[in-house]
C-alpha positions in Angstrom: 69.0 -50.3 -242.6 66.9 -48.4 -240.1 69.3 -49.7 -237.4 72.3 -48.5 -239.3 70.7 -45.1 -239.8 69.9 -44.9 -236.1 73.6 -45.7 -235.3 74.8 -43.1 -237.7 72.5 -40.6 -236.3 73.8 -41.4 -232.8 77.4 -40.9 -233.9 76.5 -37.7 -235.6 74.8 -36.5 -232.5 77.8 -37.5 -230.4 80.1 -35.6 -232.7 77.9 -32.6 -232.7 77.7 -32.7 -228.9 81.5 -33.0 -228.7 82.0 -30.0 -231.0 79.5 -28.0 -229.1 81.1 -28.8 -225.7 84.8 -28.8 -226.4 86.9 -26.0 -224.9 88.6 -25.3 -228.2 86.9 -23.1 -230.7 85.6 -24.7 -233.9 84.8 -22.7 -237.0 83.6 -24.1 -240.4 83.7 -22.1 -243.6 82.9 -22.8 -247.2 85.5 -22.9 -249.9 85.4 -19.1 -250.2 86.0 -18.7 -246.5 82.5 -17.6 -245.5 81.6 -18.8 -242.0 78.9 -21.4 -241.8 79.3 -22.6 -238.2 81.0 -21.6 -235.0 80.7 -23.5 -231.7 80.1 -22.0 -228.3 83.8 -22.0 -227.4 84.4 -19.7 -230.4 81.8 -17.3 -229.1 83.2 -17.4 -225.6 86.8 -16.8 -226.7 86.2 -14.2 -229.5 83.2 -12.5 -228.0 81.4 -12.7 -231.3 78.0 -14.6 -231.5 77.3 -16.9 -234.4 74.8 -14.5 -235.8 77.4 -11.7 -235.8 79.8 -13.7 -237.9 77.5 -15.9 -240.0 78.3 -15.4 -243.7 81.4 -13.4 -242.9 85.0 -14.4 -243.3 87.4 -15.0 -240.4 88.8 -11.6 -241.3 86.5 -10.3 -238.5 89.3 -11.6 -236.2 92.1 -10.0 -238.0 94.5 -8.2 -235.7 96.8 -6.4 -238.1 99.8 -8.2 -236.6 100.3 -10.5 -239.5 101.2 -9.2 -243.0 99.6 -10.1 -246.3 102.2 -12.6 -247.1 101.3 -14.5 -243.9 97.7 -15.0 -245.1 98.8 -15.9 -248.6 100.9 -18.7 -247.3 97.9 -19.8 -245.2 95.5 -20.0 -248.3 98.2 -21.5 -250.5 98.6 -24.3 -248.0 94.9 -25.0 -247.7 94.1 -24.8 -251.4 96.8 -27.3 -252.0 94.8 -29.7 -249.8 97.3 -29.6 -246.9 96.6 -29.0 -243.2 97.8 -25.6 -241.9 99.2 -25.2 -238.4 100.3 -21.9 -236.8 99.9 -19.6 -233.9 97.9 -16.6 -234.8 97.4 -13.3 -233.0 93.7 -12.4 -233.4 91.5 -9.7 -232.1 88.4 -10.2 -230.0 85.2 -8.3 -230.4 86.4 -6.1 -227.5 89.6 -5.3 -229.3 91.7 -7.3 -227.0 94.4 -9.4 -228.7 94.8 -13.0 -228.0 97.1 -15.9 -229.2 95.4 -18.8 -230.7 97.0 -22.1 -231.7 95.3 -22.9 -235.0 94.8 -26.1 -237.0 92.9 -25.6 -240.3 92.0 -28.6 -242.4 90.3 -28.8 -245.8 87.1 -30.9 -246.1 86.4 -32.9 -249.3 83.3 -34.3 -251.0 83.1 -37.9 -252.2 84.6 -36.7 -255.4 87.7 -35.4 -253.5 86.9 -31.8 -254.1 87.5 -29.2 -251.3 84.2 -27.9 -250.3 84.8 -26.5 -246.8 87.5 -25.8 -244.2 87.3 -26.6 -240.6 89.4 -24.6 -238.1 90.1 -25.5 -234.5 91.7 -23.1 -232.2 93.0 -23.1 -228.6 93.5 -19.9 -226.7 97.1 -20.0 -225.5 97.4 -16.3 -224.5 98.3 -17.1 -220.9 100.9 -19.6 -221.9 102.4 -17.1 -224.3 102.4 -14.5 -221.6 104.0 -17.0 -219.2 106.6 -17.9 -221.7 107.3 -14.2 -222.3 107.7 -13.6 -218.6 110.0 -16.5 -218.4 112.1 -15.2 -221.4 112.2 -11.8 -219.8 113.2 -13.3 -216.5 115.8 -15.5 -218.1 117.2 -12.5 -219.9 117.4 -10.5 -216.7 119.1 -13.4 -215.1 121.5 -13.8 -218.0 122.4 -10.1 -217.9 122.9 -10.3 -214.2 124.8 -13.6 -214.3 127.1 -12.5 -217.1 128.0 -9.2 -215.4 128.6 -10.3 -211.8 132.2 -11.0 -210.7 131.3 -14.2 -209.0 131.0 -17.5 -210.9 127.4 -18.8 -211.0 126.7 -22.3 -212.2 123.8 -24.8 -212.5 124.2 -28.5 -212.9 122.3 -31.8 -212.7 122.0 -33.5 -209.4 124.5 -36.2 -210.2 126.9 -33.6 -211.6 127.1 -35.3 -215.0 126.1 -32.1 -216.9 126.8 -28.5 -216.4 123.6 -26.7 -217.5 125.0 -23.2 -217.1 128.1 -21.3 -216.1 128.6 -17.6 -216.5 131.7 -15.9 -218.1 133.2 -15.1 -214.7 134.5 -18.7 -214.8 136.8 -17.8 -217.6 138.0 -14.7 -215.8 138.7 -16.4 -212.4 139.7 -20.0 -213.5 141.4 -19.0 -216.7 139.7 -21.8 -218.6 136.9 -21.7 -221.1 133.2 -22.3 -220.2 133.1 -24.7 -223.1 135.8 -26.9 -221.5 133.6 -27.2 -218.4 130.5 -28.0 -220.4 132.4 -30.7 -222.3 134.0 -32.2 -219.2 132.2 -31.3 -215.9 134.7 -33.5 -213.9 137.5 -31.2 -215.0 136.5 -28.8 -212.2 138.3 -31.1 -209.6 141.4 -31.0 -211.7 141.6 -27.3 -211.2 141.6 -27.6 -207.4 145.0 -27.3 -205.7 146.4 -30.8 -205.0 146.6 -30.0 -201.3 142.8 -29.2 -201.2 141.5 -31.6 -203.8 140.5 -34.5 -201.6 138.8 -32.2 -199.1 136.7 -30.6 -201.9 135.9 -34.0 -203.5 134.7 -35.3 -200.1 132.4 -32.2 -199.7 130.7 -32.4 -203.1 127.9 -34.8 -201.9 126.8 -32.2 -199.4 125.7 -29.8 -202.2 122.3 -31.5 -202.6 121.6 -30.9 -199.0 122.8 -27.3 -199.0 125.7 -28.2 -196.9 128.5 -26.9 -199.1 130.3 -23.8 -198.0 134.1 -24.1 -198.5 137.3 -22.2 -199.1 139.9 -23.8 -201.3 142.7 -23.0 -203.7 142.7 -23.4 -207.5 145.6 -23.5 -209.9 145.2 -21.5 -213.1 146.8 -22.7 -216.4 149.4 -20.0 -216.0 150.4 -21.5 -212.6 148.8 -18.7 -210.5 147.1 -19.8 -207.4 143.8 -18.2 -206.3 141.6 -18.7 -203.3 138.0 -19.5 -203.9 134.9 -19.3 -201.6 132.3 -21.7 -203.0 128.7 -22.2 -201.9 126.0 -24.5 -203.4 122.3 -25.1 -202.7 119.6 -27.5 -204.1 116.9 -26.3 -206.5 113.5 -28.1 -205.9 110.6 -28.7 -208.2 106.9 -28.2 -207.4 106.9 -31.5 -205.6 109.8 -30.4 -203.4 112.3 -32.8 -205.0 115.8 -31.7 -205.8 116.3 -31.6 -209.5 119.1 -29.1 -209.9 122.2 -27.9 -208.0 123.1 -24.2 -208.2 126.1 -22.5 -206.7 128.4 -19.5 -206.8 132.1 -19.2 -206.4 133.9 -16.0 -205.4 137.6 -15.1 -205.8 138.8 -14.2 -202.3 142.5 -14.1 -203.1 142.7 -10.4 -202.1 140.9 -11.0 -198.8 143.1 -14.0 -198.1 146.2 -12.0 -198.9 145.0 -9.2 -196.7 144.2 -11.6 -193.8 147.6 -13.2 -194.2 149.3 -9.8 -194.2 147.3 -8.8 -191.1 148.3 -12.1 -189.4 151.9 -11.5 -190.3 151.8 -7.9 -189.2 150.2 -8.8 -185.9 152.8 -11.5 -185.4 155.6 -9.1 -186.3 154.2 -6.5 -183.9 153.9 -9.1 -181.1 157.5 -10.3 -181.8 158.8 -6.8 -181.9 157.1 -6.0 -178.6 158.5 -9.2 -177.1 162.0 -8.4 -178.3 161.7 -4.8 -177.1 160.7 -6.0 -173.6 163.5 -8.6 -173.6 165.9 -5.9 -174.8 165.0 -3.6 -171.9 165.4 -6.4 -169.5 168.8 -7.4 -171.0 170.0 -3.8 -171.0 169.0 -3.3 -167.4 170.8 -6.5 -166.3 173.9 -5.5 -168.3 173.9 -2.1 -166.7 173.9 -3.6 -163.2 176.5 -6.2 -164.1 178.7 -3.5 -165.7 178.8 -1.6 -162.4 179.8 -4.8 -160.6 182.4 -5.7 -163.2 183.9 -2.2 -163.2 184.8 -2.8 -159.5 186.1 -6.3 -160.1 188.2 -5.5 -163.1 189.5 -2.2 -161.6 190.4 -3.9 -158.3 192.1 -6.7 -160.1 194.3 -4.3 -162.0 195.2 -2.4 -158.9 195.9 -5.6 -157.0 198.2 -6.9 -159.8 200.1 -3.6 -159.7 200.7 -4.0 -156.0 201.6 -7.7 -155.9 204.9 -7.3 -157.6 206.8 -10.6 -157.5 204.0 -12.7 -155.9 203.6 -15.0 -158.9 201.1 -17.4 -157.3 198.8 -14.6 -156.1 199.3 -12.7 -159.4 198.2 -15.8 -161.3 195.0 -16.1 -159.3 194.2 -12.4 -159.7 195.0 -12.6 -163.4 192.5 -15.5 -163.7 190.0 -13.5 -161.8 190.6 -10.6 -164.2 190.2 -12.7 -167.3 187.0 -14.3 -166.0 185.6 -10.8 -165.3 186.6 -9.8 -168.9 184.7 -12.8 -170.2 181.7 -11.7 -168.2 182.1 -8.2 -169.6 182.0 -9.7 -173.1 178.7 -11.4 -172.3 177.3 -8.1 -171.0 178.5 -6.4 -174.3 176.5 -9.1 -176.2 173.5 -8.4 -174.0 173.9 -4.7 -174.8 174.2 -5.5 -178.5 170.9 -7.4 -178.4 169.2 -4.5 -176.5 170.7 -2.0 -179.0 172.5 -0.2 -176.2 176.1 -0.7 -177.1 178.6 1.9 -178.2 178.9 2.1 -182.0 181.4 4.0 -184.2 179.5 4.3 -187.4 181.1 5.5 -190.6 180.3 5.2 -194.3 181.7 1.9 -195.6 181.2 -0.3 -198.6 179.6 -3.5 -197.4 181.3 -5.4 -200.1 184.7 -4.6 -198.6 183.6 -5.9 -195.2 182.4 -9.1 -196.7 185.6 -9.6 -198.7 187.8 -9.0 -195.6 185.6 -11.2 -193.3 185.4 -14.0 -195.9 189.2 -14.5 -195.7 188.9 -15.1 -192.0 185.9 -17.4 -192.4 187.4 -20.0 -194.7 189.5 -21.7 -192.1 186.7 -21.4 -189.5 183.9 -23.1 -191.5 186.0 -26.1 -192.5 186.8 -27.8 -195.8 183.6 -29.7 -195.8 181.6 -26.5 -196.6 181.9 -24.6 -199.8 181.9 -20.8 -199.5 180.4 -18.8 -202.4 180.6 -15.0 -202.5 178.1 -13.1 -204.7 179.2 -9.5 -204.6 177.1 -6.6 -206.0 178.5 -5.1 -209.2 178.4 -1.6 -207.7 179.3 -0.1 -204.4 177.0 -0.8 -201.4 177.6 2.2 -199.1 176.1 2.0 -195.6 176.5 4.0 -192.4 177.6 1.4 -189.8 180.3 0.3 -187.4 182.7 -1.9 -189.4 183.7 -4.0 -186.5 180.1 -4.7 -185.6 179.2 -5.6 -189.2 182.1 -8.1 -189.1 180.6 -9.6 -186.0 177.2 -9.8 -187.7 178.7 -11.6 -190.7 180.9 -13.9 -188.5 178.0 -14.9 -186.3 175.7 -15.7 -189.2 178.4 -17.6 -191.0 179.3 -19.7 -187.9 175.6 -20.3 -187.3 175.3 -21.6 -190.8 178.3 -23.8 -190.4 176.8 -25.4 -187.3 173.6 -26.1 -189.3 175.7 -28.2 -191.9 177.6 -30.8 -189.9 177.7 -33.0 -192.9 178.9 -30.3 -195.2 177.1 -28.1 -197.7 177.2 -24.7 -199.3 177.4 -21.3 -197.6 176.5 -18.3 -199.8 177.1 -14.7 -198.9 175.5 -12.2 -201.1 175.5 -8.4 -201.3 173.1 -6.3 -203.4 171.6 -2.8 -203.7 167.9 -3.2 -203.5 164.8 -1.0 -203.5 162.1 -2.0 -201.1 158.7 -0.9 -202.1 155.4 -0.1 -200.4 154.1 -3.7 -200.8 157.2 -5.1 -199.0 157.0 -2.5 -196.2 153.3 -3.4 -195.7 154.2 -7.0 -195.1 157.3 -6.1 -192.9 156.2 -3.6 -190.3 159.8 -2.9 -189.1 161.0 -1.5 -192.4 160.2 1.6 -194.5 160.2 1.8 -198.3 163.4 3.1 -199.9 166.9 2.2 -201.0 168.8 -0.5 -199.0 171.8 -2.6 -199.1 171.1 -6.3 -198.6 173.4 -8.8 -197.0 172.2 -12.4 -197.4 173.8 -15.4 -195.7 172.3 -18.7 -196.9 173.1 -22.3 -196.1 171.9 -25.7 -197.3 171.7 -27.1 -193.8 169.0 -28.6 -191.7 166.6 -25.6 -191.7 164.2 -24.6 -189.0 160.5 -25.1 -188.2 158.1 -22.2 -187.5 158.4 -22.5 -183.7 162.2 -22.2 -183.9 162.1 -19.3 -186.3 159.8 -17.4 -183.9 162.4 -17.6 -181.2 165.7 -17.5 -183.1 166.7 -14.0 -182.0 165.9 -14.4 -178.4 168.8 -14.1 -176.0 170.0 -17.5 -174.6 167.7 -19.4 -176.9 169.7 -22.2 -178.7 169.0 -25.4 -180.4 172.6 -26.6 -179.9 173.5 -29.2 -177.2 174.6 -28.0 -173.8 178.0 -26.4 -173.8 178.0 -25.8 -177.6 176.6 -22.2 -177.6 175.5 -19.3 -175.3 172.4 -18.5 -177.3 173.6 -14.9 -177.7 175.1 -15.1 -181.3 171.9 -14.4 -183.2 170.6 -12.1 -180.5 173.8 -10.0 -180.9 173.2 -10.0 -184.7 169.7 -8.8 -184.2 170.7 -6.0 -181.8 173.6 -4.7 -184.0 171.4 -4.7 -187.1 168.5 -2.9 -185.3 170.9 -0.3 -183.7 172.4 0.3 -187.1 168.9 1.3 -188.4 168.4 -2.0 -190.3 166.2 -5.0 -190.3 166.8 -8.7 -190.4 164.5 -11.5 -191.6 165.0 -15.2 -191.6 163.6 -17.6 -194.2 163.8 -21.3 -193.5 162.0 -24.7 -193.8 163.0 -28.0 -192.2 165.4 -29.8 -194.6 165.6 -26.9 -197.0 168.3 -24.7 -195.5 168.1 -21.2 -194.0 168.6 -17.7 -195.4 169.2 -14.6 -193.2 168.6 -11.3 -195.0 169.9 -8.1 -193.5 168.7 -4.8 -194.9 170.7 -1.6 -194.0 169.7 1.8 -195.3 171.8 2.7 -198.3 173.8 5.9 -198.0 173.0 8.5 -200.8 175.4 8.7 -203.7 178.1 11.4 -203.1 178.3 11.0 -199.3 181.9 11.0 -198.2 183.4 8.2 -196.1 184.7 9.0 -192.7 188.4 9.5 -192.3 190.7 7.2 -190.5 190.5 7.1 -186.7 192.9 9.4 -185.0 195.6 7.4 -183.1 194.9 7.2 -179.4 197.5 8.7 -177.1 199.1 6.4 -174.6 197.8 6.1 -171.1 199.0 8.8 -168.8 198.4 10.7 -165.7 198.2 14.3 -164.7 197.9 16.8 -161.9 194.5 18.4 -162.8 191.6 18.6 -160.4 188.8 16.1 -161.2 185.3 16.3 -159.7 184.1 12.7 -159.5 180.3 12.1 -159.1 179.0 8.5 -158.8 176.1 7.1 -156.8 177.6 3.5 -156.6 180.0 3.7 -153.7 182.2 0.8 -154.9 182.6 2.2 -158.4 183.2 5.7 -156.9 185.9 4.5 -154.6 187.6 2.5 -157.4 187.6 5.5 -159.8 189.0 7.8 -157.1 191.9 5.4 -156.4 192.7 5.1 -160.1 192.7 8.8 -160.6 194.7 9.5 -157.5 197.2 6.8 -158.5 197.6 8.6 -161.8 198.4 11.9 -160.0 195.0 13.7 -160.2 193.5 15.7 -157.4 190.0 14.2 -156.8 186.9 15.8 -155.3 184.5 13.0 -154.6 180.6 13.2 -154.5 177.9 10.7 -154.2 175.2 12.7 -156.1 174.6 16.0 -157.8 173.6 18.0 -154.7 176.8 17.1 -152.9 178.9 17.8 -156.1 177.3 21.3 -156.3 178.2 22.0 -152.7 181.8 20.8 -153.3 182.1 23.0 -156.4 180.8 26.1 -154.6 183.3 25.6 -151.7 186.3 24.8 -153.9 188.4 27.9 -154.5 190.6 26.6 -157.2 189.8 25.4 -160.8 188.0 22.2 -161.5 189.4 20.9 -164.8 187.2 17.9 -165.4 183.8 16.5 -164.3 183.6 12.7 -164.3 180.0 11.8 -163.6 177.5 9.0 -163.9 174.6 10.0 -166.2 171.6 8.6 -164.4 171.6 9.3 -160.7 169.0 9.7 -158.0 167.7 13.3 -157.6 169.8 15.1 -160.3 171.0 13.7 -163.6 174.5 14.3 -165.0 173.1 16.8 -167.5 171.3 18.8 -164.8 174.5 18.9 -162.8 176.4 20.4 -165.6 173.8 23.3 -165.8 174.5 24.0 -162.1 178.3 23.8 -162.4 178.9 25.8 -165.6 178.4 29.2 -164.0 180.8 28.3 -161.1 183.5 26.7 -163.3 183.2 27.6 -167.0 186.5 25.9 -167.7 185.0 22.5 -166.8 185.4 19.7 -169.3 183.0 16.7 -169.2 183.3 13.0 -169.1 180.2 10.9 -168.5 180.2 7.2 -167.7 177.4 4.7 -167.4 176.5 1.1 -167.4 173.9 2.2 -169.9 175.1 3.5 -173.3 174.7 6.7 -175.2 171.9 5.1 -177.2 170.0 4.0 -174.1 170.6 7.4 -172.4 168.3 9.1 -174.9 165.4 8.1 -172.6 167.0 10.1 -169.7 168.7 13.2 -170.9 170.8 14.3 -173.8 174.5 14.7 -173.1 175.7 18.3 -173.1 177.6 19.4 -176.2 181.3 18.5 -176.2 180.8 15.8 -173.5 182.7 12.6 -173.8 181.3 9.2 -172.9 182.8 6.1 -171.4 181.0 2.8 -171.1 181.2 0.6 -168.0 182.9 -1.7 -167.3 186.3 -0.1 -167.9 189.9 -0.9 -167.0 192.2 1.4 -165.2 194.2 2.0 -168.3 191.1 2.8 -170.4 189.9 5.2 -167.7 193.2 7.1 -167.3 193.7 7.3 -171.1 190.2 8.6 -171.6 190.6 11.2 -168.9 193.8 12.4 -170.4 192.2 12.6 -173.9 189.4 14.7 -172.6 191.7 17.1 -170.7 194.0 17.5 -173.7 191.3 18.2 -176.3 190.1 21.8 -176.9 187.1 22.7 -174.7 183.8 22.8 -176.5 182.2 26.3 -176.3 178.9 26.0 -174.3 175.6 26.9 -176.0 
């Protein structure tokens, strides 16, 4: 018995020591709640000594935070013999509030009656504050994440669970957040098929922070958007990756702008290249026109003199026809360089298409179906009818050659409005009303490299001898000189569509009247002052004029022409002059001659054209213009026309 008592005493001592030394507060009250014991931890936490609380109730710790009902529940639980657990906000002796995790248990005597209550408490103030800071931080994060435009997401390392995704996902992806939570792998299904494998292969790099990619997604409505996605690992206190976080930004607008800039830069580069080639082609054509003027003129004069010499006449005729073919080539070069003579008038493009289509049917062959889709209302444009026919013919024949095995050729006209967005993407065109001419085929199509060069002169994809490479270059020049634009849309194996846009003439504008009939070629006896710096051309022109009966004063430049005019005592009825000459231009020469010979009529000639001459000098009012090369008949007829028309009153 004494041994048992000693053992019991030791255990009681151990328990007493444990209670005294524990870090949790311990408080014992009687059944009425009067404090009979507190341990040192209670004193340390609350600031009250045992002597200060002995015989008092725990109300000394009451903070006023909890209402009366809270304490009633507490006592009801304890008096029912049950253990009470709760977090209480109590007040220290200093008045400072603290959170305490409480467990209060009833103590019973051998008869089972509740005689005391023992309360243990743990100060969890710092934990509560940390939790509060965390909640506040999470709330700030939530508000930030839910109001940013970028998608923010958090997932497990293996990607099996999405832990968080903000509402921007629904805005950008067009899918619910819940669908992603339910099926994380559905993300890959949203990626554009062309980008999907690349994105899939990059996903393992997220855990290493090596994920920074741009790709496309397909929304449920079919819209395609560009996404810039980044991801980075989230590490725990041990430095181990336990989460993957990332953000995704909709960069569709940026990509669209970059593409527009790229297209604009390419269009500008192409336009500059075509402009440079046009100047080169125009210069070459000018020089050739001077040479061809002499060849054609001399051939005509020689034919007139040969009489019955059939063999020689045949050779000269062949020479003349060859020169005429060369002249046709220079006209195509001038068309490309936008330096050819045009006779624009208001015409309905539908009529041009209808008339040209009748000529096209036998040319394109029975193996190609021709479909016309005419606009329901008039499509008035200001253009040269003959040149538009050439545009349509060249495009149609080009389409025919792209369909050797047959296919469908569609020619469409429509009145369209081109807006600011279209103009931003096509630098060469301004917003406004246009008439569209579209020529489409179902042929072989073109790759990007071919499309980039399709309008260059002498560029052709046809085999040698099958084309000059000037057909589409001519189309380009005519359209540009008519104030329009042309665009080509094509992919290999998917056909080609050329779209021509010409400015639409405002409603109510009147069409030009029919051309006046030209008088027959004829001569005369008037005096003509001929000024030309190219000796061969000047000599030929003098002979043609003299043969037609005119008196000719010949000068090589403006200074010599002025001297001749000052010395000539009689009238000078007509000035025939080159426009661009060394020293003095044709327009400057007129200013010098007008005071001397006010009756003077004006005919200018040039290997350039009236459009190209804008860079040199404007032609004086009432002046006529003749393009080189010319035949003797054209020259004499034009001279007669100018002499017979009423003289324009000088400004």
